[in-house]
SERO-4910 file (N, C-alpha, C, O; in steps of 0.05 Angstrom, whole numbers):
BEGIN
 pado doro    nc1    nc2    nc3   cac1   cac2   cac3    cc1    cc2    cc3    oc1    oc2    oc3
  Met    A   -712    317    175   -704    337    194   -676    346    189   -661    333    175
  Tyr    A   -668    369    201   -641    379    199   -622    364    218   -630    356    239
  His    A   -598    361    210   -578    346    225   -554    365    231   -536    366    214
  Pro    A   -554    378    254   -531    396    260   -505    382    258   -502    359    266
  Phe    A   -485    396    248   -458    384    245   -446    378    272   -447    395    290
  Ser    A   -435    354    275   -423    346    300   -395    333    294   -393    315    277
  Ile    A   -375    343    307   -348    332    303   -346    304    313   -335    286    300
  Leu    A   -358    299    337   -358    272    348   -373    252    330   -364    230    325
  Gly    A   -396    261    320   -411    245    301   -397    240    275   -399    218    264
  Thr    A   -382    260    266   -367    257    241   -345    236    245   -340    220    227
  Leu    A   -330    238    267   -309    219    272   -320    190    276   -307    171    267
  Lys    A   -343    188    289   -355    162    293   -363    149    266   -358    126    262
  Thr    A   -376    165    249   -384    155    223   -360    149    206   -360    129    191
  Ser    A   -339    165    208   -314    160    192   -302    134    200   -293    119    183
  Trp    A   -302    128    226   -291    103    235   -308     79    225   -297     59    217
  Asn    A   -334     82    225   -352     61    215   -347     55    185   -345     32    176
  Val    A   -344     77    170   -339     74    141   -312     61    136   -309     44    119
  Leu    A   -292     71    151   -265     60    148   -263     31    157   -250     15    143
  Arg    A   -277     24    179   -276     -3    189   -288    -23    169   -278    -45    166
  Lys    A   -310    -15    156   -324    -33    138   -309    -36    111   -313    -55     97
  Asn    A   -293    -15    104   -282    -15     77   -251    -12     77   -239     -5     57
  Phe    A   -239    -18    100   -210    -13    103   -194    -29     82   -175    -18     70
  Ile    A   -200    -54     79   -185    -71     60   -187    -60     32   -168    -59     17
  Thr    A   -212    -53     24   -216    -42     -3   -200    -17     -7   -187    -14    -28
  Leu    A   -200      1     12   -186     26     10   -155     22     10   -141     36     -4
  Ile    A   -146      3     26   -118     -3     27   -108    -14      0    -88     -6    -11
  Ile    A   -124    -32    -11   -117    -44    -37   -116    -22    -59    -98    -22    -76
  Tyr    A   -136     -4    -58   -137     17    -78   -113     36    -75   -103     46    -95
  Ser    A   -105     41    -50    -82     58    -45    -57     45    -57    -40     59    -69
  Val    A    -54     19    -53    -31      5    -63    -31      6    -94    -10     11   -106
  Val    A    -54      1   -106    -56      1   -135    -50     29   -146    -36     32   -166
  Ser    A    -59     50   -132    -54     78   -140    -24     83   -139    -13     96   -158
  Leu    A    -10     75   -118     18     79   -116     33     64   -139     52     75   -151
  Phe    A     24     40   -144     37     24   -166     33     38   -193     52     40   -208
  Ile    A      9     47   -198      3     60   -224     20     85   -227     32     90   -248
  Tyr    A     21    101   -206     36    126   -207     66    121   -210     79    135   -225
  Gly    A     76    101   -196    104     94   -199    110     83   -226    131     90   -238
  Phe    A     92     67   -237     96     56   -264     96     78   -285    113     78   -304
  Ile    A     78     97   -283     76    119   -302    102    136   -300    112    145   -320
  Asn    A    111    141   -276    136    156   -273    159    142   -286    177    154   -298
  Phe    A    160    115   -283    181     99   -295    180    101   -326    200    104   -339
  Leu    A    155    101   -337    152    103   -366    161    131   -376    173    133   -397
  Thr    A    154    151   -361    161    178   -369    191    183   -369    201    198   -386
  Ile    A    205    170   -351    234    172   -350    246    159   -375    266    169   -386
  Ile    A    234    137   -383    244    123   -407    237    137   -433    253    140   -450
  Leu    A    211    146   -435    202    157   -460    209    187   -464    215    195   -486
  Phe    A    210    202   -442    215    231   -444    244    237   -435    248    245   -413
  Ile    A    262    231   -453    290    236   -446    300    263   -455    322    271   -449
  Asp    A    283    277   -469    290    304   -479    287    324   -456    267    325   -443
  Asn    A    308    340   -452    307    360   -430    297    387   -439    299    407   -424
  Ser    A    287    389   -463    277    415   -473    252    424   -457    239    407   -445
  Leu    A    247    450   -458    225    461   -442    198    449   -450    182    443   -432
  Ile    A    193    446   -476    167    436   -485    162    407   -475    139    401   -467
  Phe    A    183    391   -474    179    363   -464    175    363   -434    160    347   -424
  Gln    A    188    381   -420    185    383   -391    157    392   -384    145    383   -365
  Val    A    146    411   -400    118    420   -396     98    398   -401     80    394   -386
  Ile    A    103    383   -423     85    360   -429     86    339   -407     65    329   -399
  Leu    A    110    334   -397    113    314   -376     99    323   -350     86    307   -337
  Phe    A    102    349   -344     89    360   -320     59    357   -321     47    348   -302
  Phe    A     47    364   -344     18    363   -346      8    334   -348    -14    328   -338
  Leu    A     24    316   -359     17    288   -360     16    276   -332     -3    262   -325
  Gln    A     36    283   -316     37    273   -288     14    285   -272      3    272   -255
  Met    A      8    311   -277    -14    324   -263    -41    311   -270    -58    308   -253
  Leu    A    -44    304   -295    -69    292   -304    -72    264   -291    -94    257   -282
  Ile    A    -51    249   -291    -52    222   -279    -58    224   -249    -74    209   -238
  Gln    A    -44    243   -236    -49    247   -207    -77    256   -202    -89    248   -182
  Ser    A    -88    272   -220   -116    281   -217   -135    257   -218   -153    255   -202
  Tyr    A   -131    240   -237   -148    216   -240   -146    198   -216   -167    187   -206
  Leu    A   -122    194   -206   -119    176   -182   -132    188   -158   -145    174   -143
  Thr    A   -128    214   -154   -140    228   -130   -171    228   -132   -184    221   -113
  Leu    A   -181    236   -155   -210    238   -158   -224    211   -157   -245    208   -146
  Ser    A   -211    190   -168   -222    163   -167   -223    153   -139   -242    138   -132
  Phe    A   -204    161   -122   -205    153    -94   -228    166    -80   -242    153    -64
  Tyr    A   -233    192    -85   -255    206    -74   -282    193    -83   -300    189    -66
  Lys    A   -284    186   -108   -308    174   -119   -312    146   -107   -335    138   -102
  Leu    A   -290    132   -102   -292    105    -90   -304    108    -62   -322     92    -54
  Ile    A   -295    127    -46   -305    130    -19   -334    138    -19   -350    127     -4
  Leu    A   -342    156    -37   -370    164    -39   -387    140    -47   -409    136    -37
  Thr    A   -378    124    -66   -393    101    -75   -396     80    -53   -417     69    -50
  Leu    A   -375     76    -38   -376     57    -15   -396     67      6   -410     51     19
  Met    A   -398     93     10   -417    104     29   -446    103     18   -464     96     33
  Asp    A   -449    109     -7   -476    110    -19   -487     83    -25   -512     79    -25
  Lys    A   -470     64    -31   -479     38    -40   -468     16    -21   -457     -4    -29
  Glu    A   -472     21      5   -461      3     25   -471    -25     22   -457    -44     26
  Tyr    A   -496    -28     14   -509    -54     12   -513    -63    -17   -528    -82    -22
  Tyr    A   -500    -49    -35   -504    -56    -64   -477    -59    -78   -457    -48    -69
  Glu    A   -478    -75    -99   -454    -78   -115   -452    -54   -134   -472    -42   -141
  Phe    A   -427    -48   -142   -424    -26   -161   -402    -34   -181   -385    -51   -175
  Glu    A   -402    -21   -204   -383    -27   -225   -359     -8   -223   -361     14   -213
  Phe    A   -337    -17   -234   -312     -2   -233   -315     25   -247   -304     45   -238
  Lys    A   -331     26   -268   -334     51   -283   -347     73   -266   -345     97   -273
  Glu    A   -361     65   -245   -374     85   -228   -355    101   -211   -362    123   -201
  Ile    A   -330     92   -208   -311    107   -193   -290    121   -211   -271    134   -201
  Leu    A   -294    119   -237   -276    133   -255   -285    162   -259   -308    166   -267
  Pro    A   -268    181   -254   -276    209   -259   -276    216   -289   -263    203   -305
  Ser    A   -292    236   -296   -293    244   -324   -270    263   -329   -256    272   -311
  Ile    A   -265    268   -355   -243    286   -363   -249    314   -353   -231    329   -346
  Lys    A   -275    321   -352   -283    348   -341   -274    350   -312   -264    371   -304
  Met    A   -279    329   -296   -271    329   -268   -241    333   -265   -231    348   -249
  Ala    A   -226    318   -282   -197    320   -280   -187    348   -286   -170    358   -272
  Phe    A   -198    360   -307   -189    387   -314   -198    408   -294   -185    429   -290
  Ser    A   -221    403   -282   -231    421   -261   -212    420   -237   -205    441   -225
  Phe    A   -203    396   -230   -184    393   -208   -157    406   -215   -146    420   -198
  Ile    A   -148    402   -239   -123    415   -248   -125    445   -247   -106    459   -239
  Ala    A   -148    456   -256   -152    485   -256   -149    496   -228   -138    518   -224
  Ile    A   -161    482   -208   -159    492   -180   -130    490   -170   -121    508   -156
  Val    A   -116    469   -177    -88    466   -169    -71    488   -180    -55    500   -167
  Ile    A    -76    494   -206    -61    516   -219    -67    543   -206    -49    559   -203
  Thr    A    -92    547   -200   -101    572   -187    -87    577   -161    -77    598   -155
  Tyr    A    -86    556   -144    -73    558   -118    -43    560   -121    -30    573   -105
  Thr    A    -32    546   -141     -4    548   -146      4    577   -154     24    588   -145
  Phe    A    -13    589   -170     -8    617   -178     -9    635   -154      7    654   -152
  Leu    A    -28    630   -136    -30    646   -112     -5    644    -95      5    664    -85
  Val    A      5    620    -92     30    615    -77     53    630    -89     70    642    -75
  Val    A     55    630   -116     76    644   -130     74    674   -126     95    687   -121
  Val    A     50    684   -126     46    713   -122     55    721    -93     69    741    -89
  Leu    A     47    705    -74     54    710    -46     85    708    -42     97    724    -28
  Phe    A     97    689    -55    126    686    -54    140    710    -66    160    720    -56
  Phe    A    128    720    -88    139    744   -102    138    768    -83    158    784    -82
  Phe    A    116    772    -69    114    795    -51    133    792    -27    143    811    -17
  Asn    A    137    766    -18    157    762      3    185    771     -5    200    782     10
  Lys    A    192    765    -30    218    773    -41    220    804    -43    241    815    -37
  Leu    A    198    817    -51    198    846    -53    202    860    -26    214    881    -24
  Leu    A    191    847     -5    191    860     21    214    850     39    215    857     63
  Val    A    233    834     28    254    822     44    272    844     57    284    838     78
  Ser    A    274    867     45    290    889     57    276    905     78    288    921     92
  Tyr    A    250    900     82    234    915    101    223    895    122    201    885    120
  Glu    A    240    889    142    234    868    161    207    872    176    192    853    179
  Gly    A    201    896    184    176    901    199    152    896    181    133    883    190
  Ile    A    152    907    157    130    904    139    128    874    131    106    864    128
  Leu    A    151    861    126    151    833    119    138    816    140    124    797    134
  Phe    A    144    822    165    133    806    187    103    808    188     89    788    190
  Ile    A     92    833    185     63    837    185     51    823    161     30    810    163
  Phe    A     64    825    138     54    812    113     53    782    116     33    770    108
  Gln    A     73    770    129     73    741    132     52    732    151     40    710    148
  Ile    A     46    748    172     24    741    190     -3    742    175    -18    723    177
  Leu    A     -7    763    159    -32    765    143    -33    743    122    -54    732    116
  Glu    A     -9    736    111     -7    715     91    -16    688    103    -31    673     90
  Met    A     -7    682    127    -14    657    140    -44    655    146    -57    635    143
  Ile    A    -55    678    155    -84    679    160   -100    675    135   -120    660    135
  Leu    A    -91    688    113   -105    685     87   -103    656     77   -124    645     69
  Val    A    -80    644     78    -77    616     69    -93    597     85   -106    579     74
  Leu    A    -93    600    111   -108    583    129   -138    586    123   -153    566    122
  Phe    A   -147    611    120   -175    616    113   -184    603     87   -205    590     86
  Leu    A   -167    606     67   -174    594     41   -173    564     41   -190    551     29
  Ile    A   -154    552     55   -153    523     57   -178    512     70   -190    492     61
  Val    A   -185    524     93   -208    514    108   -234    517     92   -251    499     91
  Arg    A   -237    541     79   -262    546     65   -265    532     39   -287    527     29
  Ser    A   -242    524     27   -243    512      0   -236    482      1   -234    470    -21
  Ile    A   -233    470     24   -223    443     26   -242    423     13   -233    401      5
  Phe    A   -268    429     11   -287    410      0   -293    414    -30   -311    402    -41
  Cys    A   -277    432    -43   -283    437    -71   -279    411    -88   -295    407   -107
  Val    A   -260    395    -81   -256    370    -96   -279    351    -92   -287    336   -110
  Cys    A   -291    351    -68   -314    335    -62   -337    342    -81   -351    325    -91
  Phe    A   -341    368    -85   -363    377   -103   -357    370   -132   -375    365   -148
  Ile    A   -332    370   -139   -324    362   -167   -332    333   -172   -344    328   -194
  Val    A   -327    315   -154   -333    287   -158   -362    280   -152   -372    261   -164
  Asp    A   -374    295   -134   -402    288   -126   -423    302   -143   -443    290   -150
  Asp    A   -418    327   -151   -437    343   -166   -427    349   -195   -442    361   -210
  Asp    A   -403    340   -201   -391    347   -227   -390    377   -232   -394    387   -254
  Ser    A   -384    391   -210   -383    420   -211   -357    430   -225   -337    416   -225
  Asn    A   -359    453   -238   -335    464   -250   -318    477   -228   -327    479   -205
  Pro    A   -294    487   -234   -276    497   -213   -288    520   -196   -286    519   -172
  Phe    A   -301    539   -209   -312    562   -195   -337    554   -179   -340    563   -156
  Glu    A   -353    536   -190   -377    527   -175   -368    511   -150   -379    515   -129
  Ser    A   -348    494   -153   -339    478   -131   -328    495   -108   -333    489    -85
  Leu    A   -313    515   -115   -302    533    -95   -324    548    -81   -324    551    -57
  Lys    A   -344    558    -96   -366    572    -85   -382    554    -66   -390    562    -45
  Gln    A   -387    529    -75   -402    510    -59   -387    503    -33   -400    501    -12
  Ser    A   -361    501    -35   -345    495    -11   -346    518      9   -349    514     33
  Phe    A   -345    542     -1   -348    566     16   -375    567     30   -378    575     53
  Glu    A   -396    558     15   -423    559     25   -427    539     48   -439    546     69
  Ile    A   -418    514     45   -423    494     66   -405    498     91   -411    488    112
  Thr    A   -383    513     87   -366    518    111   -373    544    125   -362    551    146
  Lys    A   -392    558    113   -402    583    126   -415    576    153   -433    560    154
  Gly    A   -405    589    174   -416    583    200   -403    558    213   -409    552    236
  Asn    A   -386    544    198   -373    520    209   -342    522    205   -329    502    203
  Phe    A   -332    547    205   -303    550    200   -287    536    221   -268    521    215
  Phe    A   -293    541    246   -277    529    268   -281    499    271   -263    485    279
  Asn    A   -305    490    265   -310    461    264   -293    447    243   -281    427    247
  Thr    A   -292    460    219   -276    449    197   -247    451    204   -231    433    197
  Leu    A   -239    473    216   -211    476    224   -203    455    244   -181    444    242
  Leu    A   -220    448    263   -214    428    283   -212    400    270   -195    384    277
  Ile    A   -229    395    250   -227    370    235   -199    369    221   -186    348    220
  Gly    A   -190    392    210   -164    393    198   -142    387    218   -123    373    211
  Val    A   -144    398    242   -124    393    263   -124    363    270   -102    352    274
  Ile    A   -147    351    271   -149    322    277   -136    306    255   -123    286    261
  Ile    A   -140    314    230   -128    300    207    -98    302    209    -84    282    205
  Ile    A    -87    325    215    -58    329    218    -47    311    240    -26    299    238
  Ala    A    -62    310    263    -54    293    285    -54    263    277    -36    249    285
  Ile    A    -74    255    262    -74    227    252    -51    221    234    -38    200    236
  Met    A    -44    240    217    -21    236    199      5    233    215     22    217    208
  Ile    A      8    249    236     32    247    253     32    221    269     53    208    270
  Val    A     10    214    281      8    190    297     14    165    281     27    147    290
  Thr    A      4    164    256      8    140    239     37    139    229     47    118    222
  Leu    A     51    162    229     78    162    219     98    153    240    118    140    234
  Ile    A     92    159    266    111    153    288    118    124    289    142    117    290
  Pro    A     98    105    291    106     77    293    121     67    269    139     50    271
  Ile    A    115     77    245    128     68    220    158     76    221    176     60    215
  Val    A    163    101    229    190    111    231    205     96    253    229     90    250
  Ser    A    191     91    275    204     77    297    213     49    289    235     40    296
  Ile    A    196     35    275    202      7    266    226      8    247    244     -8    249
  Leu    A    225     26    227    246     27    207    272     37    219    294     31    208
  Ser    A    271     52    241    296     61    253    312     38    265    336     40    270
  Leu    A    298     15    269    312     -8    280    331    -20    259    349    -35    266
  Phe    A    328    -12    234    346    -22    213    371     -4    211    387     -8    192
  Arg    A    374     14    229    398     31    231    403     45    204    422     38    189
  Pro    A    388     66    198    392     81    173    420     92    170    432    102    190
  Asn    A    431     91    146    457    102    140    456    113    112    435    111     98
  Lys    A    478    124    103    478    137     76    473    117     54    465    125     32
  Asp    A    477     91     59    473     71     39    444     62     36    435     55     14
  Asn    A    429     63     58    401     53     57    380     74     64    356     68     64
  Ile    A    389     98     70    370    119     79    348    125     58    325    129     65
  Glu    A    356    126     33    337    132     12    316    110      9    292    115      6
  Phe    A    325     85     10    307     62      9    288     62     32    264     58     29
  Leu    A    299     66     56    282     66     80    262     89     80    240     86     90
  Phe    A    271    111     70    252    134     68    229    128     50    206    134     56
  Lys    A    235    115     27    213    108      8    194     88     20    170     90     18
  Val    A    205     68     34    188     48     47    171     61     68    147     54     70
  Ser    A    182     79     84    167     93    104    144    109     92    122    108    102
  Phe    A    151    123     71    130    139     58    108    122     47     84    128     51
  Tyr    A    114    100     33     94     83     21     76     70     43     52     70     40
  Leu    A     88     61     64     73     49     86     54     70     99     31     65    105
  Trp    A     66     94    103     50    115    115     27    123     97      5    127    106
  Phe    A     32    126     71     12    133     52    -11    113     51    -34    120     52
  Ile    A     -4     87     51    -24     66     49    -42     66     73    -66     59     71
  Ile    A    -31     73     96    -47     72    121    -62     99    126    -85     99    132
  Ala    A    -47    121    123    -58    147    130    -77    159    109    -97    171    116
  Phe    A    -70    155     84    -86    168     62   -115    160     63   -132    177     61
  Pro    A   -122    133     65   -150    126     66   -164    139     90   -187    147     88
  Met    A   -151    139    113   -163    151    137   -169    180    133   -191    189    140
  Val    A   -150    195    123   -154    223    118   -176    229     99   -193    246    104
  Gln    A   -176    215     76   -197    220     56   -225    212     65   -244    226     58
  Val    A   -227    191     80   -253    183     91   -264    205    110   -288    212    108
  Ile    A   -247    216    127   -256    237    145   -264    262    129   -285    274    136
  Ile    A   -250    269    108   -257    292     92   -284    287     79   -301    305     79
  Met    A   -288    264     67   -313    258     53   -337    257     72   -359    267     65
  Val    A   -333    245     95   -355    244    114   -362    272    125   -385    279    128
  Thr    A   -341    288    130   -345    315    139   -361    331    118   -379    345    124
  Tyr    A   -353    327     93   -367    340     70   -396    332     70   -414    350     68
  Arg    A   -402    307     72   -430    298     71   -446    308     95   -469    316     92
  Arg    A   -434    308    118   -448    318    142   -453    348    141   -474    357    150
  Leu    A   -434    362    129   -439    391    126   -461    396    106   -477    415    109
  Ile    A   -462    380     85   -483    383     65   -510    379     78   -528    394     74
  Tyr    A   -512    357     93   -538    350    105   -545    367    130   -567    366    140
  Ser    A   -526    383    139   -532    401    161   -546    426    150   -557    442    166
  His    A   -547    430    124   -559    453    111   -586    447     99   -600    465     90
  Ile    A   -593    421     97   -619    415     84   -635    396    101   -625    382    119
  Asp    A   -661    395     96   -679    377    110   -680    350     96   -690    348     74
  Val    A   -669    330    110   -667    303     98   -678    282    117   -683    287    140
  Asp    A   -680    257    105   -689    234    120   -669    227    142   -646    235    141
  Asp    A   -678    213    162   -661    204    184   -644    180    177   -626    172    192
  Asn    A   -650    167    155   -635    143    147   -605    147    147   -595    165    133
  Ile    A   -591    132    163   -562    137    168   -547    133    142   -526    145    138
  Thr    A   -556    115    124   -542    111     99   -545    134     80   -530    136     61
  Glu    A   -564    151     85   -568    174     68   -555    199     80   -544    216     66
  Thr    A   -557    202    107   -548    226    119   -520    223    130   -506    243    135
  Leu    A   -510    198    135   -484    194    147   -482    209    173   -462    208    187
***
């Protein structure tokens, strides 16, 4: 039968997935931070040349590593949901090189869009009235694209879709669910803020000053990332699955439909 999309049901399922796998996701978040930090350390040592070509190589290397870490986290969540009662191998959560480059292609596409919008803002800086209208339209466009394309990465890791296919698929499953998806986004932002407040409050007890502010900021970010990132990604993946199954006739089995 069809399963209409429900925000309450999505949050309930997200909590169940997070509750059962929280330790696993926390550990993976810590490992991801360690790997990314270690790679950054190596690049500082190995790439000491400030020439443009070395900077470009370094940029794409970091982007590739970040792509693998992000996509592997998505694949881990999907695997934990799909194989709740079964063991799985580490290789099952490793993204393919095609997935990584698809992810990079989407990042570059949206980066190019941001650059274009920034360029138009600069052109219109002398025309305050027109600039104001343009910025309003710009915000509407960006919000629309973010909401409609938010699940493109999910399709990359779940269906091995290419960049254009994943964007098209994301637009398709959010059709008719724009405001539901937007509300999920608002809830995600609220969770990110709520998880940040106690961390900042605790660290503020150490009386930040110019000598320790950088260290305390890094500690705050790492703690926040380890706690908030798994929560956010689980909600996104569960929302993705529920939107998928709201469009097709599937079994009632909760492990299949979420």
